[in-house]
C-alpha distance (Angstrom), angle and dihedral (degrees) to the residues before:
residue distance angle dihedral
M1 . . .
K2 3.78 . .
I3 3.74 122.1 .
T4 3.78 110.0 -114.4
R5 3.86 102.7 165.3
I6 3.77 137.0 30.6
D7 3.86 121.6 -166.1
L8 3.91 126.9 -176.4
W9 3.75 132.4 -168.7
H10 3.80 136.5 -169.7
V11 3.84 101.6 -136.5
A12 3.80 126.2 -165.7
V13 3.82 114.2 175.8
P14 3.90 111.0 -170.9
L15 3.81 114.4 -123.7
P16 3.76 117.3 -131.1
A17 3.81 91.9 -122.9
P18 3.87 135.7 6.9
F19 3.77 114.3 -75.4
R20 3.80 124.6 -157.8
P21 3.85 110.0 -159.5
S22 3.77 112.8 -147.3
W23 3.79 90.7 -139.8
I24 3.83 94.8 64.5
P25 3.76 107.2 46.0
G26 3.83 113.8 -150.3
F27 3.85 94.1 19.6
T28 3.79 123.7 121.2
Q29 3.86 114.0 -160.7
T30 3.81 118.2 -151.8
E31 3.74 98.9 164.7
N32 3.91 138.8 41.3
R33 3.80 102.0 -129.5
F34 3.76 127.4 -169.9
T35 3.80 145.7 142.4
L36 3.80 115.0 -107.4
I37 3.78 125.4 -157.7
R38 3.72 130.5 -166.9
L39 3.79 123.0 -167.4
T40 3.77 118.4 -163.7
T41 3.77 126.5 -163.8
A42 3.77 130.6 -146.9
S43 3.88 89.3 -101.3
G44 3.84 90.0 53.3
I45 3.83 97.8 -107.0
Q46 3.89 109.9 146.1
G47 3.78 129.8 -152.9
Y48 3.82 128.9 -167.2
S49 3.72 137.3 -155.1
A50 3.81 135.1 161.4
I51 3.81 143.9 -163.2
Q52 3.75 128.3 -160.3
C53 3.79 119.9 -110.0
M54 3.78 141.6 -179.6
G55 3.86 94.9 -134.6
K56 3.81 133.1 -48.7
E57 3.81 99.7 -28.9
R58 3.78 92.2 131.8
A59 3.85 95.2 53.9
G60 3.81 93.2 117.3
F61 3.77 104.0 39.4
G62 3.80 97.5 82.7
A63 3.78 92.4 81.6
L64 3.76 88.3 66.0
L65 3.82 94.9 53.5
G66 3.83 98.9 62.9
P67 3.83 99.9 59.8
Y68 3.84 90.8 42.6
L69 3.81 102.5 43.5
L70 3.82 110.9 22.9
G71 3.78 110.4 102.3
E72 3.81 93.9 18.0
R73 3.85 117.3 125.2
V74 3.70 114.6 -115.8
D75 3.83 89.1 -148.9
D76 3.88 87.3 62.0
I77 3.77 99.1 75.9
P78 3.85 92.3 165.7
S79 3.81 90.1 60.8
I80 3.85 91.9 45.4
R81 3.79 89.2 50.9
Q82 3.74 89.8 50.9
R83 3.81 92.5 50.8
I84 3.88 86.8 50.5
R85 3.75 88.5 50.9
E86 3.75 92.5 53.0
M87 3.77 92.6 48.7
G88 3.74 85.6 51.7
Y89 3.80 90.1 64.1
L90 3.81 84.6 67.6
G91 3.84 93.9 56.0
M92 3.81 97.4 -97.0
K93 3.83 118.4 134.1
L94 3.75 99.1 -154.2
G95 3.86 107.3 154.0
W96 3.79 87.1 118.2
L97 3.81 88.8 74.4
E98 3.75 94.2 68.2
P99 3.82 97.5 72.7
A100 3.80 89.5 63.7
C101 3.87 87.1 66.4
W102 3.88 89.3 51.8
D103 3.79 87.8 51.4
I104 3.76 89.1 56.7
L105 3.82 94.5 43.8
G106 3.87 90.3 52.4
K107 3.76 91.8 48.4
A108 3.82 92.0 48.7
A109 3.77 90.5 50.7
G110 3.82 94.3 42.2
K111 3.86 91.5 -124.2
P112 3.74 137.7 109.2
V113 3.80 113.0 -106.7
Y114 3.85 92.0 -115.4
E115 3.86 88.8 60.1
M116 3.79 91.3 49.2
L117 3.79 87.4 53.5
G118 3.77 93.4 50.7
G119 3.83 102.1 -90.6
A120 3.80 126.9 128.6
P121 3.87 132.3 -140.3
G122 3.76 120.4 -89.0
R123 3.83 141.1 90.8
V124 3.77 131.5 -48.5
K125 3.77 123.5 -148.8
L126 3.78 117.0 -125.5
Y127 3.77 140.3 -158.6
A128 3.76 119.6 -146.3
S129 3.87 108.8 -115.7
T130 3.77 113.6 -157.5
G131 3.75 124.1 -155.8
E132 3.70 111.6 -163.8
V133 3.88 132.8 68.4
R134 3.75 112.8 -115.9
S135 3.83 138.3 170.2
G136 3.71 119.4 -90.9
A137 3.84 91.0 -107.5
E138 3.84 92.0 51.7
R139 3.81 89.6 45.3
V140 3.78 91.3 55.3
E141 3.74 92.7 56.1
E142 3.86 91.6 45.2
V143 3.81 94.0 51.1
K144 3.83 91.4 48.0
A145 3.79 88.3 50.6
R146 3.81 89.8 53.8
M147 3.79 91.5 46.5
E148 3.86 89.1 53.1
E149 3.82 88.0 55.0
G150 3.76 92.2 55.0
F151 3.81 105.4 -95.1
D152 3.75 117.0 135.9
A153 3.73 95.4 -173.5
V154 3.90 132.7 48.7
K155 3.69 134.5 -179.2
L156 3.75 119.2 -146.1
R157 3.84 130.4 -161.1
V158 3.79 128.7 -130.6
H159 3.73 122.6 -172.4
D160 3.78 107.6 140.7
A161 3.79 124.9 140.3
T162 3.82 96.3 -109.2
L163 3.81 134.3 49.5
E164 3.86 87.6 -131.5
E165 3.87 93.7 58.8
D166 3.77 91.2 50.1
I167 3.80 93.7 49.0
A168 3.73 90.3 45.4
Q169 3.85 90.9 57.9
I170 3.75 97.8 50.5
T171 3.77 95.7 42.6
E172 3.76 94.8 48.3
T173 3.80 88.8 47.1
R174 3.74 94.4 52.5
K175 3.89 91.4 45.5
G176 3.85 90.8 49.8
V177 3.84 100.1 47.7
G178 3.79 100.5 35.2
D179 3.75 128.3 -144.4
D180 3.81 102.1 -57.3
V181 3.87 93.7 91.9
V182 3.73 130.8 64.3
L183 3.80 110.9 -125.9
G184 3.81 130.6 -161.4
V185 3.73 130.3 173.1
D186 3.84 136.0 -149.5
A187 3.76 121.8 -151.9
N188 3.79 95.6 -175.5
Q189 3.83 92.9 -142.2
G190 3.74 94.9 132.0
W191 3.74 93.1 86.6
R192 3.84 111.0 13.6
V193 3.84 115.9 -154.9
A194 3.75 117.3 -165.0
V195 3.83 100.5 158.1
I196 3.83 93.6 121.5
G197 3.72 112.0 17.0
D198 3.78 126.2 10.2
A199 3.82 117.1 -86.1
P200 3.86 126.8 -147.5
R201 3.79 113.7 -104.4
W202 3.81 112.4 -148.3
D203 3.85 122.2 -157.1
L204 3.79 126.3 -168.3
A205 3.78 94.3 -87.6
R206 3.83 93.4 52.8
A207 3.81 90.7 45.7
I208 3.83 92.7 50.6
A209 3.90 91.8 48.2
F210 3.84 90.5 49.1
C211 3.74 96.5 44.8
R212 3.76 91.9 49.7
A213 3.80 89.6 52.4
A214 3.84 89.3 48.8
A215 3.81 90.4 51.2
E216 3.76 90.7 49.5
A217 3.84 90.3 50.8
G218 3.85 90.0 52.5
F219 3.78 99.0 -107.2
E220 3.77 115.9 165.5
W221 3.80 96.7 -148.3
V222 3.84 145.6 -1.3
E223 3.79 115.0 -145.6
E224 3.83 124.2 -151.1
P225 3.78 101.8 -11.3
L226 3.87 90.9 158.0
P227 3.77 136.7 36.9
A228 3.81 114.4 -73.2
D229 3.84 92.5 -113.0
A230 3.73 97.9 43.4
Y231 3.83 92.1 105.9
D232 3.84 99.4 157.5
D233 3.85 92.3 45.5
M234 3.85 89.6 52.4
V235 3.79 90.1 51.9
A236 3.80 90.7 50.9
L237 3.82 91.7 44.9
R238 3.85 92.5 54.0
K239 3.81 89.1 51.8
A240 3.82 92.6 51.1
V241 3.84 102.1 47.3
D242 3.76 140.4 53.7
V243 3.73 101.0 -140.7
A244 3.90 126.9 85.7
I245 3.80 115.1 -96.3
A246 3.78 114.9 -142.5
G247 3.90 132.3 -172.1
G248 3.73 148.7 111.5
E249 3.78 102.0 115.2
L250 3.78 97.2 131.8
N251 3.77 100.3 22.9
G252 3.77 90.7 136.7
H253 3.83 102.8 -166.0
G254 3.77 89.7 74.3
L255 3.74 122.8 -160.8
P256 3.79 98.1 8.0
E257 3.81 91.8 52.5
F258 3.74 93.2 47.3
T259 3.77 90.7 48.7
V260 3.88 91.2 53.8
M261 3.89 87.6 47.1
L262 3.77 93.3 50.9
E263 3.78 92.1 47.1
K264 3.78 93.1 51.4
G265 3.83 91.8 42.4
C266 3.86 96.1 -122.2
L267 3.86 99.3 159.0
D268 3.71 144.8 21.4
V269 3.93 93.3 -151.4
Y270 3.73 119.5 39.4
Q271 3.84 115.5 -155.7
P272 3.85 112.3 -174.3
D273 3.69 115.5 170.2
A274 3.79 109.5 -146.8
V275 3.80 90.2 -142.4
F276 3.83 90.0 62.7
T277 3.77 104.4 27.9
G278 3.77 104.4 59.4
G279 3.71 106.1 -74.2
I280 3.84 136.5 -81.6
A281 3.74 102.3 -45.4
A282 3.74 93.9 48.2
T283 3.78 93.2 45.9
M284 3.81 91.3 50.0
E285 3.79 88.7 57.1
I286 3.84 89.3 48.4
A287 3.76 90.4 53.6
R288 3.78 90.4 48.1
R289 3.77 92.4 52.6
V290 3.83 90.2 45.5
K291 3.83 89.3 55.6
A292 3.79 93.2 46.7
A293 3.82 89.4 53.0
G294 3.82 90.3 53.4
M295 3.81 92.0 -115.1
K296 3.85 130.8 123.2
Y297 3.80 130.8 -100.7
S298 3.81 119.7 -152.5
P299 3.75 114.0 154.6
H300 3.75 128.3 -136.8
T301 3.80 109.6 -115.7
W302 3.80 105.7 174.7
T303 3.80 106.1 121.5
N304 3.86 113.7 80.1
G305 3.81 139.4 -50.5
I306 3.68 92.5 -75.6
G307 3.78 93.9 50.2
F308 3.84 88.7 49.4
A309 3.73 90.3 51.6
I310 3.79 94.0 51.5
N311 3.75 93.1 50.9
L312 3.81 92.6 42.5
Q313 3.83 89.6 58.0
L314 3.74 90.9 49.9
F315 3.84 95.3 45.6
A316 3.82 90.0 49.1
A317 3.77 92.1 54.5
T318 3.83 95.4 53.7
A319 3.81 135.6 80.3
F320 3.82 86.8 -110.0
R321 3.84 98.2 68.6
S322 3.86 92.0 102.5
K323 3.83 86.9 69.4
R324 3.85 125.8 69.2
L325 3.74 128.5 -75.0
E326 3.78 122.5 -146.9
Y327 3.83 112.5 -101.1
P328 3.81 111.7 -165.9
Y329 3.80 104.4 -139.2
D330 3.77 130.1 146.4
P331 3.83 113.1 151.5
P332 2.86 137.7 -119.8
G333 3.82 96.3 19.7
W334 3.81 104.9 27.9
V335 3.87 107.0 45.8
P336 3.82 133.2 131.8
E337 3.83 90.0 -89.9
G338 3.78 91.2 69.5
R339 3.78 100.9 22.0
D340 3.86 93.6 54.2
G341 3.70 98.1 25.9
L342 3.81 95.5 138.8
L343 3.77 95.9 49.1
V344 3.81 124.2 97.9
T345 3.74 88.7 -144.0
P346 3.83 115.0 29.2
F347 3.85 120.5 -148.2
V348 3.78 97.9 -102.7
H349 3.84 114.9 177.6
D350 3.76 120.9 -124.2
K351 3.81 110.9 -151.3
G352 3.78 91.7 -32.0
E353 3.84 95.8 -45.4
V354 3.86 135.4 87.9
E355 3.79 127.9 -145.8
L356 3.81 112.4 -122.9
P357 3.79 108.9 -112.6
K358 3.89 117.1 -106.2
L359 3.80 94.3 -157.8
P360 3.89 112.7 108.7
G361 3.76 118.4 -105.5
L362 3.69 119.4 16.3
G363 3.73 90.8 -11.4
F364 3.81 104.6 -112.3
E365 3.84 141.2 92.1
I366 3.77 123.0 -138.4
D367 3.86 113.7 -122.0
R368 3.74 99.7 -129.1
R369 3.84 92.4 -163.6
A370 3.88 90.9 53.7
L371 3.85 90.1 46.4
R372 3.74 90.1 55.0
R373 3.78 91.1 47.2
Y374 3.76 101.0 43.4
G375 3.82 104.2 22.2
R376 3.82 132.1 73.1
H377 3.75 115.4 -151.2
F378 3.78 103.7 -136.7
F379 3.75 107.5 162.1
V380 3.85 142.0 25.4
A381 3.77 128.7 177.3
T382 3.83 126.9 -165.2
P383 3.87 128.6 164.8
A384 3.86 88.5 -104.9
R385 3.72 93.3 51.9
V386 3.79 93.9 46.8
A387 3.77 91.8 47.5
Y388 3.81 91.6 50.5
R389 3.81 90.1 49.8
A390 3.82 91.4 49.2
V391 3.79 89.7 51.4
L392 3.80 92.0 51.3
D393 3.83 91.8 45.7
R394 3.83 100.7 42.6
G395 3.66 109.7 11.7
L396 3.86 130.3 -103.3
N397 3.87 97.8 -78.8
A398 3.77 96.0 45.9
A399 3.78 91.9 45.0
R400 3.82 90.9 52.5
A401 3.77 92.2 48.7
L402 3.81 93.2 51.3
G403 3.78 92.5 44.3
K404 3.87 89.8 50.1
V405 3.80 91.0 54.3
R406 3.77 94.5 44.8
D407 3.86 93.5 47.6
A408 3.79 88.9 52.6
R409 3.83 93.0 52.8
I410 3.84 91.3 47.9
A411 3.79 92.1 48.7
D412 3.84 92.3 48.4
R413 3.72 90.7 50.0
S414 3.76 94.1 44.7
A415 3.75 90.8 53.2
E416 3.84 89.3 52.1
V417 3.78 90.5 52.9
D418 3.80 91.6 49.6
R419 3.79 89.2 52.8
L420 3.70 91.4 52.1
L421 3.77 91.3 49.4
A422 3.70 92.6 47.3
A423 3.83 90.9 52.6
G424 3.84 89.4 61.0
G425 3.84 100.4 -85.4
T426 3.79 124.0 137.1
A427 3.83 130.1 -146.3
V428 3.75 88.9 -114.6
G429 3.84 93.1 52.0
I430 3.70 92.1 46.7
A431 3.86 89.4 50.5
L432 3.73 96.4 50.1
D433 3.79 95.0 39.3
S434 3.80 87.5 57.2
V435 3.86 92.3 66.9
T436 3.80 102.0 34.1
G437 3.76 105.8 114.2
V438 3.80 92.4 -8.0
D439 3.82 117.7 124.1
D440 3.78 109.1 -161.2
P441 3.77 113.8 172.4
T442 3.85 94.3 -171.4
L443 3.81 96.5 59.5
T444 3.77 90.7 93.7
G445 3.89 127.0 163.9
């Protein structure tokens, strides 16, 4: 179960139509871009994960992965998490790598990850998550179209310059679609992006005014009405309004940050995305703590098909799976064809639901033809390549000395894992125990 090869790709899947994300005013997206990783074990089992990107900003980070991950056991998630922590000291947010190990664990066990985590096969209910800002009249037609497809819940987006414009959209939408559909709304204030066009900046007063209007219009939740680190303002907002406040998708300090938010009472609905908040083990612990606090867990899933698959596995393994999961869907631009463009079988909804995958691991297969077409393979690491680079950088004797120390550390840790497994432990148990009660601010997404 040791990692013997690491491959990385820049991926750009064309969208069938231009898409204008509400969270980046002025930007027109024509491709779904992400960085793809594949880990391969000595026995040939492969695990995948991915993280969204704007372009090729991760072109140079591959050289860091070989020395840190080659030789590590994928069934030793605590050690993988420690390696991610160490790379975090260098400014890298790499919690998204960890799900690739779970993909391998599931494939080795012949089970989907959600079953390994205690879930069972079945279907999961979805809510349609829009991505663009539209007028109230346009939104009415959009929500009606989703209702005709079988969705009973839709999330809108507001991101206009004025409070009045935002309120007009949600009130007109509710008036136009009636009360037979659950509505939520996302303000995307958690992580303001104004790199192209200017973006509205909400303060507590605007958030209160908007949330009161949303409550009056019968909305079930308001998402990210304040900056992601405005903890005290979130607490004040919850006390002032009668609508559920949701957020946390990009709170990048993972478990420690969510622990603080839970202790303060910042949110009603916590939305960690395992791609950003430290991986599967850490996010399972976040969900456990959310449940213990009497709050709701509903993960953010808007990245790509692989990110959706990761969070689907987690959601299906929790006590919250009877609720609705976010389904990124905004035709004609953001649809399964572009969102899941590397997957053999896209996650196509069926009357507002999705069948949990039966494939082992994270539940998808990579379409090799699509990967050749839309991906550019830019890095590969093997023990021989890393050793060769070490000799070039440090000289033969120094490279041998470093390798000897590292090999001894890995051997000692591997022996410890074998002892835990021989004593009746499991890889899943070791993984989950490694984060229970542990606050690690560097295990970021």
